[in-house]
C-alpha positions as MATLAB code, in Angstrom:
seq = 'MNVLSKILRYAVEIELLLVAAEAGLRLGELLALEWTDIDFKNRLLTVMRNDWRGSIGTPKSGRDRKIPLTTRVTAPPGDSSRQG';
ca = [
     -21.705   -6.271    9.888;
     -24.086   -4.860    7.285;
     -23.696   -5.267    3.522;
     -22.261   -1.770    2.928;
     -19.600   -2.316    5.586;
     -18.620   -5.611    3.964;
     -18.375   -3.988    0.527;
     -16.238   -1.123    1.846;
     -13.935   -3.485    3.721;
     -13.543   -5.622    0.599;
     -12.738   -2.514   -1.485;
     -10.042   -1.424    0.980;
      -8.506   -4.907    0.955;
      -8.400   -4.871   -2.860;
      -6.664   -1.471   -2.822;
      -4.071   -2.731   -0.329;
      -3.372   -5.780   -2.481;
      -2.961   -3.559   -5.547;
      -0.472   -1.310   -3.732;
       1.474   -4.325   -2.422;
       1.627   -6.019   -5.818;
       2.522   -2.912   -7.799;
       5.180   -1.791   -5.303;
       6.590   -5.261   -4.571;
       5.981   -4.947   -0.831;
       6.491   -7.757    1.622;
       3.538   -8.470    3.922;
       5.268   -6.979    6.971;
       6.066   -3.807    5.033;
       2.452   -3.489    3.929;
       1.178   -3.969    7.478;
       3.555   -1.301    8.812;
       2.616    1.398    6.253;
       1.331    4.727    7.505;
      -0.394    7.499    5.547;
       2.686    9.688    5.957;
       4.696    7.113    3.962;
       2.751    8.003    0.809;
       3.678   11.090   -1.215;
       0.743   11.452   -3.609;
       2.127   14.632   -5.204;
       5.386   12.982   -6.275;
       3.843    9.497   -6.540;
       6.325    7.889   -4.153;
       5.953    5.327   -1.392;
       8.616    5.269    1.311;
       9.134    1.905    2.982;
      10.819    2.469    6.324;
       9.154   -0.013    8.675;
       8.330   -3.695    8.874;
       5.833   -5.482   11.102;
       7.069   -8.839   12.381;
       4.607  -10.571   14.701;
       3.353   -7.250   16.033;
       6.770   -5.670   16.523;
       7.664   -2.739   14.303;
      11.260   -2.601   13.091;
      13.279   -1.797   10.005;
      12.618   -3.441    6.637;
      14.330   -6.745    5.882;
      16.939   -4.896    3.799;
      17.825   -2.822    6.872;
      17.288    0.506    5.122;
      14.540    2.756    3.810;
      13.603    2.674    0.148;
      11.459    4.863   -2.097;
       9.197    3.173   -4.601;
       7.548    5.043   -7.481;
       3.785    4.530   -7.512;
       2.246    3.589  -10.828;
      -0.815    5.259  -12.324;
      -2.813    2.122  -11.497;
      -2.188    2.794   -7.793;
      -2.637    6.577   -7.755;
      -5.673    6.825  -10.064;
      -9.102    6.989   -8.415;
     -11.093    3.729   -8.295;
     -13.063    3.255  -11.505;
     -10.681    5.434  -13.560;
      -9.830    3.945  -16.972;
      -6.081    4.368  -16.320;
      -6.352    1.585  -13.718;
      -7.059   -0.984  -16.401;
      -4.256   -3.503  -16.651;
];
């Protein structure tokens, strides 16, 4: 793996951790996310799946939930609004 690939992978992992922390996601919920679960226009994340040991099922609560996404999550990387 070259240096650029490592940097990009690290950046993606940081973004995933930010989304998980800001939205209060469990690990299984984070692993089961799909792009269609994110509504960038309305800044909402819909949690409707959970990954448990490779099996996709419903979240631990047993129902879907919508989580508002903060500016820190939706702002482009490097944007000053991401400062905590």
